[in-house]
PAZAPA-4460 file (N, C-alpha, C; in steps of 0.05 Angstrom, whole numbers, plus 32768, in hexadecimal, padded with zeros to 4 digits):
% residues 225
    n_x    n_y    n_z   ca_x   ca_y   ca_z    c_x    c_y    c_z   seq   type   mol
   81C3   8269   7B72   81D7   827D   7B73   81E3   827D   7B8F     1      M     A
   81FE   827D   7B91   820B   827C   7BAB   8208   8296   7BB9     2      A     A
   8205   8295   7BD3   8203   82AD   7BE3   821E   82BA   7BE7     3      A     A
   821F   82D4   7BE6   8238   82E2   7BEB   823D   82E4   7C09     4      S     A
   8256   82E2   7C10   825F   82E1   7C2D   8271   82F7   7C33     5      V     A
   826E   8304   7C49   8281   8318   7C52   8289   8312   7C6F     6      G     A
   82A4   8315   7C73   82AE   8311   7C8F   82B2   832D   7C9B     7      F     A
   82A9   8330   7CB3   82AC   8349   7CC2   82BE   8343   7CDA     8      V     A
   82D5   8351   7CDB   82E9   834A   7CF0   82F0   8363   7D00     9      I     A
   82E6   8364   7D19   82ED   837B   7D2A   8309   8376   7D36    10      P     A
   831A   838C   7D36   8336   8388   7D40   833D   839F   7D52    11      V     A
   8350   8398   7D64   835D   83AC   7D74   8378   83A1   7D7D    12      L     A
   838D   83AC   7D72   83A9   83A4   7D78   83AD   8386   7D72    13      N     A
   83A7   837E   7D59   83A8   8362   7D51   83BF   835E   7D3C    14      E     A
   83D4   836E   7D3E   83EA   836C   7D29   83F6   8350   7D28    15      E     A
   83F5   8340   7D3D   8402   8327   7D3E   83F4   8312   7D2B    16      A     A
   83DA   8316   7D27   83CD   8301   7D17   83BB   830A   7D00    17      G     A
   83B7   8325   7CFE   83A4   832E   7CEA   83AC   8328   7CCD    18      I     A
   83C5   832A   7CC7   83CE   8326   7CAB   83C9   8308   7CA4    19      A     A
   83D1   82F7   7CB6   83CE   82DA   7CB1   83B0   82D2   7CAD    20      G     A
   839F   82DD   7CBD   8383   82D7   7CBB   8377   82E1   7CA0    21      L     A
   837E   82FA   7C99   8373   8305   7C80   837E   82F6   7C67    22      L     A
   8397   82EE   7C69   83A2   82DE   7C53   8395   82C2   7C50    23      E     A
   838F   82B6   7C67   8381   829D   7C68   8365   82A1   7C5B    24      Y     A
   8357   82B5   7C64   833C   82B9   7C5A   833C   82BF   7C3C    25      L     A
   834F   82CF   7C33   8351   82D6   7C17   8357   82BD   7C06    26      R     A
   8367   82AB   7C10   836E   8292   7C02   8356   827F   7C02    27      E     A
   8348   827C   7C18   8334   8266   7C1A   8318   8270   7C14    28      H     A
   8313   828A   7C16   82F9   8296   7C0F   82FF   82AD   7BFB    29      F     A
   8309   82A8   7BE4   8312   82BD   7BD2   82FB   82D0   7BC8    30      P     A
   82E2   82C7   7BC9   82CC   82D8   7BBF   82BE   82E8   7BD5    31      D     A
   82C9   82E6   7BED   82BB   82F3   7C04   82C6   830F   7C0A    32      S     A
   82B5   8320   7C13   82BD   833B   7C1E   82CD   8336   7C38    33      E     A
   82E1   8346   7C3C   82EF   8345   7C56   82EF   8361   7C61    34      L     A
   82DE   8366   7C75   82DB   8381   7C82   82E9   8381   7C9D    35      T     A
   82FD   8391   7CA0   830B   8393   7CB9   8303   83AD   7CC6    36      V     A
   82FC   83AC   7CE0   82F4   83C5   7CEE   8306   83C8   7D06    37      V     A
   8317   83DD   7D04   8329   83E2   7D1A   831D   83F5   7D2E    38      D     A
   8323   83EF   7D48   8319   8400   7D5D   832C   8412   7D6A    39      G     A
   8342   8419   7D5B   8357   842B   7D66   836F   841E   7D6D    40      G     A
   8378   840C   7D5D   8392   83FD   7D63   83AA   8410   7D65    41      S     A
   83BC   840A   7D77   83D5   8419   7D7A   83ED   840B   7D6F    42      S     A
   83E8   83F4   7D62   83FE   83E5   7D56   83FB   83E5   7D38    43      D     A
   8406   83D1   7D2A   8406   83D0   7D0D   83ED   83C3   7D00    44      R     A
   83D8   83BE   7D10   83C2   83AF   7D07   83B6   83BC   7CED    45      T     A
   83B1   83D5   7CEC   83A6   83E3   7CD5   83B8   83E0   7CBD    46      V     A
   83D2   83E4   7CBF   83E5   83E4   7CA9   83E6   83C7   7C9E    47      A     A
   83E4   83B3   7CAF   83E5   8397   7CA5   83CB   838E   7C98    48      L     A
   83B4   8399   7CA2   839B   8391   7C98   8393   839E   7C7E    49      A     A
   839B   83B7   7C7B   8391   83C8   7C65   8396   83BC   7C4A    50      L     A
   83AD   83B1   7C42   83B1   83A6   7C28   83A5   838A   7C24    51      P     A
   839A   837E   7C3A   8391   8363   7C38   8373   835F   7C3B    52      R     A
   8365   8374   7C3F   8347   8373   7C42   8338   8382   7C2D    53      C     A
   831F   837D   7C2B   830E   838C   7C19   830A   83A9   7C21    54      T     A
   8306   83AD   7C3A   8303   83C8   7C44   830C   83C8   7C61    55      R     A
   8317   83DE   7C6A   8320   83E3   7C85   8311   83FC   7C90    56      L     A
   8304   83F8   7CA6   82F5   840E   7CB3   8300   8414   7CCE    57      L     A
   8300   842D   7CD6   8308   8436   7CF1   82F0   843F   7CFF    58      I     A
   82EC   8433   7D17   82D5   843A   7D26   82DA   843D   7D43    59      G     A
   82C5   8442   7D52   82C8   8444   7D6F   82CF   8428   7D7B    60      E     A
   82E0   8427   7D8F   82E6   840E   7D9B   82CF   8401   7DA8    61      P     A
   82CE   83E7   7DA8   82B8   83D7   7DB2   82AF   83C3   7D9D    62      G     A
   82B0   83AA   7DA4   82AC   8395   7D8F   8290   8398   7D82    63      R     A
   827B   839D   7D92   8261   839F   7D87   825F   83B8   7D73    64      A     A
   8269   83CE   7D7B   8269   83E6   7D69   8279   83DF   7D4F    65      A     A
   8290   83D3   7D52   82A0   83CC   7D3B   8292   83B9   7D28    66      Q     A
   8285   83A4   7D32   8278   8392   7D22   8260   839C   7D14    67      M     A
   8251   83AE   7D23   823A   83BC   7D16   8244   83CE   7D00    68      N     A
   8259   83DC   7D03   8264   83ED   7CEE   826C   83DC   7CD5    69      L     A
   827A   83C6   7CDA   8281   83B5   7CC4   826B   83A8   7CB6    70      G     A
   8257   839F   7CC6   823F   8393   7CBA   8230   83A7   7CA8    71      G     A
   822D   83BF   7CB1   821E   83D2   7CA0   822E   83D9   7C87    72      R     A
   8247   83D7   7C87   8257   83DD   7C6F   8258   83C6   7C5B    73      A     A
   8252   83AF   7C63   8254   8397   7C52   823C   8396   7C3F    74      S     A
   8240   838C   7C27   822A   8388   7C14   8224   836B   7C0F    75      S     A
   8230   8359   7C1F   822D   833C   7C1A   8212   8332   7C24    76      S     A
   8209   831B   7C19   81F0   830F   7C22   81F0   8305   7C3E    77      D     A
   8209   82FA   7C46   820B   82F0   7C61   8224   82FE   7C6D    78      Y     A
   8222   8304   7C87   8238   8310   7C96   8242   82FB   7CAA    79      L     A
   825D   82F7   7CAA   826A   82E5   7CBE   827B   82F6   7CCF    80      C     A
   8275   82F7   7CE9   8283   8307   7CFC   8299   82F6   7D09    81      F     A
   82B2   82FD   7D03   82C9   82EB   7D0A   82DC   82FB   7D1B    82      L     A
   82E5   82EF   7D32   82F9   82FC   7D42   8315   82F8   7D35    83      H     A
   8326   830C   7D3A   8340   830D   7D2E   8352   82F7   7D36    84      A     A
   834D   82E9   7D4C   835D   82D3   7D53   8350   82B7   7D4F    85      D     A
   833E   82B7   7D3D   832E   829E   7D36   8332   8297   7D19    86      S     A
   832F   827E   7D12   8334   8275   7CF7   831E   8262   7CEF    87      L     A
   830D   8267   7CDB   82F7   8255   7CD4   8301   823B   7CC9    88      P     A
   82F6   8225   7CD2   82FD   820A   7CC7   82EC   8202   7CB1    89      G     A
   82D5   8210   7CAC   82C3   820A   7C97   82D0   8214   7C7D    90      V     A
   82CE   8205   7C67   82D7   820E   7C4E   82C2   821F   7C3F    91      S     A
   82CA   822D   7C2A   82B7   823D   7C1B   82A1   822D   7C10    92      A     A
   82A7   8214   7C05   8293   8203   7BFA   8280   81F8   7C0F    93      G     A
   828B   81F1   7C27   827B   81E8   7C3D   8269   81FE   7C48    94      Q     A
   8273   8216   7C49   8262   822D   7C52   824C   8233   7C3E    95      L     A
   8252   8231   7C24   823C   8235   7C11   8226   821F   7C13    96      Q     A
   822F   8206   7C19   821D   81F1   7C1D   820A   81F6   7C35    97      G     A
   8215   8201   7C4A   8206   8208   7C62   81F2   821F   7C5C    98      C     A
   81FA   8232   7C4C   81EA   824A   7C46   81D5   8244   7C30    99      L     A
   81D7   822D   7C23   81C4   8227   7C0D   81A8   8226   7C15   100      A     A
   81A3   821F   7C2F   8188   821D   7C3A   817F   8238   7C43   101      S     A
   818F   824D   7C40   8189   8269   7C48   8181   826C   7C66   102      E     A
   8192   8262   7C77   818D   8266   7C94   818E   8283   7C9C   103      P     A
   817C   828B   7CAE   817D   82A7   7CB7   8198   82AE   7CC5   104      P     A
   81A0   829B   7CD6   81B9   82A0   7CE5   81C4   8286   7CF0   105      W     A
   81DC   8288   7CFC   81E8   8270   7D07   8204   8276   7D11   106      G     A
   8212   8261   7D17   822E   8264   7D20   823C   8248   7D1E   107      F     A
   8255   8249   7D23   8266   8230   7D21   826B   8224   7D3D   108      C     A
   8273   820B   7D3C   827F   8200   7D55   829A   820C   7D59   109      R     A
   82A6   8209   7D70   82BF   8215   7D77   82D3   8200   7D7F   110      V     A
   82ED   8206   7D77   8303   81F5   7D80   8319   8207   7D88   111      R     A
   8323   8203   7DA1   8339   8214   7DAC   8353   820B   7DA0   112      L     A
   8365   821F   7D9D   837E   8219   7D8F   8392   8209   7DA0   113      S     A
   838F   820B   7DBB   83A4   81FD   7DCB   83A1   81DF   7DCA   114      G     A
   83B6   81D1   7DCF   83B7   81B4   7DCD   83B1   81A5   7DE7   115      G     A
   83AD   81B3   7DFD   83A9   81A6   7E17   838C   8198   7E17   116      R     A
   838B   8182   7E25   8371   8174   7E28   835C   8186   7E35   117      R     A
   8364   8198   7E46   8351   81A9   7E53   8341   81BA   7E3E   118      A     A
   834F   81C2   7E28   8342   81D1   7E14   832D   81C2   7E04   119      F     A
   8331   81A7   7E01   831D   8196   7DF5   8304   8194   7E06   120      R     A
   8308   8194   7E21   82F1   8193   7E32   82E2   81AE   7E32   121      I     A
   82F1   81C4   7E33   82E5   81DF   7E31   82D4   81E2   7E19   122      I     A
   82DF   81DB   7E02   82D2   81E0   7DE9   82BA   81CE   7DE6   123      E     A
   82BB   81B6   7DF2   82A4   81A4   7DF1   828C   81B0   7E00   124      W     A
   8292   81BB   7E18   827C   81C8   7E26   8273   81E1   7E19   125      F     A
   8284   81F0   7E0C   827B   8208   7DFD   8268   8200   7DE6   126      M     A
   8270   81EB   7DD8   8260   81E3   7DC1   8244   81D7   7DCA   127      N     A
   8245   81C9   7DE1   822C   81BD   7DEB   8219   81D4   7DF4   128      Q     A
   8225   81E7   7E03   8214   81FD   7E0D   8208   820D   7DF6   129      R     A
   8218   8213   7DE1   820E   8223   7DCB   81F9   8214   7DBB   130      S     A
   81FC   81F9   7DB9   81E8   81E9   7DAA   81CE   81E8   7DB9   131      R     A
   81CF   81E5   7DD4   81B7   81E3   7DE3   81A8   81FE   7DE8   132      L     A
   81B7   8213   7DE9   81AB   822D   7DEF   81A7   823F   7DD5   133      T     A
   81B3   8237   7DBF   81B2   8247   7DA6   81BE   8263   7DAC   134      S     A
   81D3   8264   7DBD   81E1   827D   7DC3   81FE   8278   7DBD   135      V     A
   8209   828A   7DAB   8224   8288   7DA3   8235   829D   7DB0   136      A     A
   824F   8297   7DB2   8263   82AB   7DBB   8272   82B5   7DA1   137      T     A
   8280   82CA   7DA4   828D   82D6   7D8D   82A2   82C4   7D81   138      G     A
   82AC   82B0   7D90   82C0   829D   7D85   82B5   828B   7D70   139      D     A
   829A   828A   7D6D   828D   8276   7D5C   8284   8281   7D41   140      Q     A
   828E   8297   7D38   8287   82A3   7D1E   826A   82A4   7D19   141      M     A
   825C   82B3   7D27   8240   82B8   7D24   823C   82C3   7D07   142      L     A
   8229   82B8   7CF8   8223   82C2   7CDE   8205   82C7   7CDB   143      F     A
   81FC   82D8   7CC9   81E0   82DD   7CC5   81DC   82EB   7CAA   144      L     A
   81C4   82EA   7CA0   81BD   82F9   7C88   81C0   8317   7C8E   145      R     A
   81CB   8325   7C7A   81CF   8342   7C7D   81B2   834F   7C81   146      R     A
   819E   8345   7C75   8182   8350   7C78   817A   834D   7C95   147      S     A
   8180   8336   7CA1   8178   8332   7CBE   8189   8345   7CD0   148      L     A
   81A3   8348   7CC9   81B4   835A   7CD8   81A8   8376   7CD9   149      F     A
   81A0   837F   7CC0   8194   8399   7CBE   8179   839C   7CCE   150      E     A
   8168   8389   7CC9   814F   838A   7CD6   8150   8388   7CF5   151      D     A
   8164   8379   7CFF   8166   8374   7D1C   8176   838B   7D2A   152      S     A
   8183   839C   7D1B   8192   83B3   7D26   81AE   83AB   7D2F   153      G     A
   81B7   8393   7D29   81D2   838B   7D2E   81D6   8385   7D4C   154      G     A
   81F0   8385   7D53   81F7   837D   7D6E   81EF   8392   7D82   155      F     A
   81E9   8389   7D9A   81E2   839D   7DB0   81FA   83AC   7DB6   156      D     A
   81F6   83C7   7DBB   820C   83D9   7DC0   8215   83D8   7DDD   157      D     A
   8222   83C2   7DE4   822B   83BD   7DFF   8248   83B4   7DFE   158      I     A
   8257   83B9   7E13   8274   83B4   7E12   827C   8397   7E15   159      P     A
   826A   8386   7E1D   8270   8369   7E23   8256   835A   7E20   160      L     A
   8258   8341   7E17   8241   8330   7E14   8230   8337   7DFC   161      M     A
   823A   8346   7DE9   822B   834E   7DD2   8223   8337   7DC1   162      E     A
   8235   8323   7DC0   822E   830B   7DB0   8218   82FA   7DBD   163      D     A
   8218   82F8   7DD7   8203   82EA   7DE6   81E9   82F8   7DE3   164      V     A
   81E8   8312   7DE7   81D0   8321   7DE4   81C4   831F   7DC8   165      A     A
   81D5   8321   7DB4   81CB   831F   7D99   81C0   8303   7D92   166      Y     A
   81CE   82EF   7D9B   81C4   82D4   7D97   81A9   82CF   7DA3   167      S     A
   81A5   82DB   7DBB   818B   82D7   7DC8   8174   82E6   7DBA   168      K     A
   817C   82FC   7DAC   8166   8308   7D9B   8162   82F9   7D80   169      R     A
   8178   82EF   7D75   8176   82E1   7D5B   8167   82C6   7D5F   170      L     A
   816A   82B8   7D76   815D   829E   7D79   813F   82A1   7D7A   171      R     A
   8135   82BA   7D80   8119   82BE   7D7F   810E   82C0   7D63   172      R     A
   8120   82C5   7D50   8119   82C6   7D33   8119   82AA   7D27   173      V     A
   812D   829A   7D2D   8130   827F   7D22   8145   8270   7D32   174      A     A
   8144   8256   7D30   815A   8246   7D3B   8172   824A   7D2A   175      R     A
   818A   824A   7D37   81A2   824D   7D27   81AA   8234   7D18   176      P     A
   81B8   8238   7D02   81C6   8222   7CF4   81E2   8220   7D01   177      L     A
   81E9   8209   7D0B   8204   8205   7D17   8215   81F7   7D03   178      I     A
   822A   8203   7CFA   823C   81F8   7CE7   824E   81E4   7CF6   179      I     A
   8251   81CB   7CEC   8260   81B8   7CFC   827E   81BC   7CFB   180      P     A
   8288   81C8   7CE5   82A5   81CD   7CE3   82AC   81E4   7CF7   181      Q     A
   82BE   81DF   7D09   82C3   81F3   7D1E   82D5   820B   7D15   182      P     A
   82D1   8220   7D25   82E3   8237   7D23   82F9   8232   7D37   183      V     A
   8312   8234   7D2E   8327   8231   7D42   832C   824D   7D4E   184      Q     A
   8329   824E   7D68   832C   8267   7D77   8344   8266   7D8A   185      S     A
   8351   827C   7D8D   8369   827D   7D9D   8363   8276   7DBA   186      S     A
   8374   8266   7DC7   8371   825F   7DE3   8382   8271   7DF4   187      S     A
   838B   8287   7DE9   839E   8298   7DF7   8394   82A3   7E11   188      R     A
   837A   82AA   7E13   8370   82B4   7E2D   8371   82A0   7E43   189      R     A
   836B   8286   7E3C   836E   8271   7E50   838B   826D   7E58   190      W     A
   839D   826E   7E44   83B9   8269   7E49   83C5   8280   7E5A   191      E     A
   83BD   8298   7E56   83C8   82B0   7E63   83BD   82B1   7E80   192      Q     A
   83A3   82AC   7E83   8396   82B1   7E9E   8394   8298   7EAD   193      R     A
   8398   8281   7EA1   8394   8268   7EAF   8379   825B   7EA7   194      G     A
   8379   8241   7EA2   8360   8233   7E99   834B   8236   7EAD   195      V     A
   8350   822D   7EC6   833A   822D   7EDA   8330   8249   7EE1   196      V     A
   8342   825C   7EE3   833B   8277   7EE9   8329   8283   7ED3   197      R     A
   8332   827F   7EBA   8323   8289   7EA3   8308   827C   7EA1   198      T     A
   8306   8263   7EA4   82EC   8256   7EA2   82D9   8260   7EB8   199      V     A
   82E2   8261   7ED1   82D1   826B   7EE7   82C9   8289   7EE1   200      L     A
   82DB   8299   7ED7   82D5   82B4   7ED1   82C0   82B7   7EBC   201      S     A
   82C2   82A8   7EA7   82AF   82A8   7E91   8293   829F   7E99   202      M     A
   8293   8289   7EAA   8279   827F   7EB5   826C   8295   7EC6   203      W     A
   827E   82A2   7ED6   8273   82B6   7EE8   8268   82CE   7ED9   204      G     A
   8275   82D5   7EC3   826C   82EC   7EB3   8251   82E5   7EA6   205      L     A
   824F   82CE   7E9B   8236   82C7   7E8F   821F   82C4   7EA3   206      R     A
   8224   82BA   7EBB   8210   82B9   7ED0   8208   82D5   7ED8   207      L     A
   821C   82E6   7EDC   8215   8302   7EE4   8205   8310   7ECF   208      A     A
   820C   830C   7EB6   81FD   8318   7EA0   81DF   830E   7EA0   209      Y     A
   81DC   82F4   7EA4   81C1   82E9   7EA5   81B1   82F4   7EBC   210      T     A
   81BF   82FA   7ED2   81B1   8305   7EEA   81AD   8323   7EE7   211      L     A
   81B6   832F   7ED3   81B0   834C   7ECE   81C6   8360   7ED3   212      G     A
   81DF   8356   7EDA   81F5   8368   7EDD   81FB   8376   7EC3   213      V     A
   8201   8390   7EC4   8204   839F   7EAB   821E   8397   7E9D   214      S     A
   821C   8395   7E81   8235   838E   7E73   824D   83A1   7E78   215      P     A
   8248   83BA   7E7F   825E   83CC   7E85   826D   83C3   7E9E   216      R     A
   825E   83BC   7EB3   826A   83B2   7ECB   8279   8397   7EC6   217      R     A
   826E   8386   7EB5   827C   836D   7EAF   8295   8373   7E9F   218      L     A
   8294   8386   7E8E   82AD   838D   7E7E   82C3   8397   7E90   219      W     A
   82BC   83A8   7EA4   82D0   83B2   7EB6   82DB   839C   7EC8   220      E     A
   82CB   8388   7ECE   82D4   8372   7EDE   82E8   8361   7ECE   221      H     A
   82E1   835D   7EB5   82F1   834B   7EA4   830B   8358   7E9B   222      Y     A
   8309   8371   7E93   8320   837F   7E87   832E   8394   7E99   223      Y     A
   831F   839B   7EAE   832A   83AF   7EBF   831D   83CA   7EB8   224      G     A
   8319   83DC   7ECB   830B   83F6   7EC7   831C   8408   7EB6   225      P     A
***
């Protein structure tokens, strides 16, 4: 019997892409739950998402809190946490093939949307790092059994690095299954801030987190107080 799959999508002011993402998911994963969790958008995100998803929830802002709210509301066997600016490259059939072995958790490889050669280099390093460390970023569509999500308590309630912290807890349970078909993730942050500046900033954030700097301070450094 095929496992049921639910996508959980945290959003905040994503009117530019949310309709297209939900329509894509509805077409390519017609049997899946689509749970959108809004964190207080001031644009048309809610209006665009409401008729295109299975359920729309309004919660406190913060990606971890939003994903936890959506995960608790889902009834699917597997939860796939997907960013609003990402597009899964795996098909429904391929995903079911990956889930047939009943992996506890896993994630996808990543491909950045930009066409520059620099993005191919960045994504290669991202994929190598996640493969070697069993630590995923939110761009990689982390997925796990709903029962494991419930037993583990979900994402850490922190403003930044929630995906890294959760991966580190999940890898103590089991090694992740890495789906070879990549998630295409928007390269907009690199394009807006500059490739070199963004790469150095992200490396610095991960190093600081590893050294014990609080996620709140890291969030203020990255987004501004």
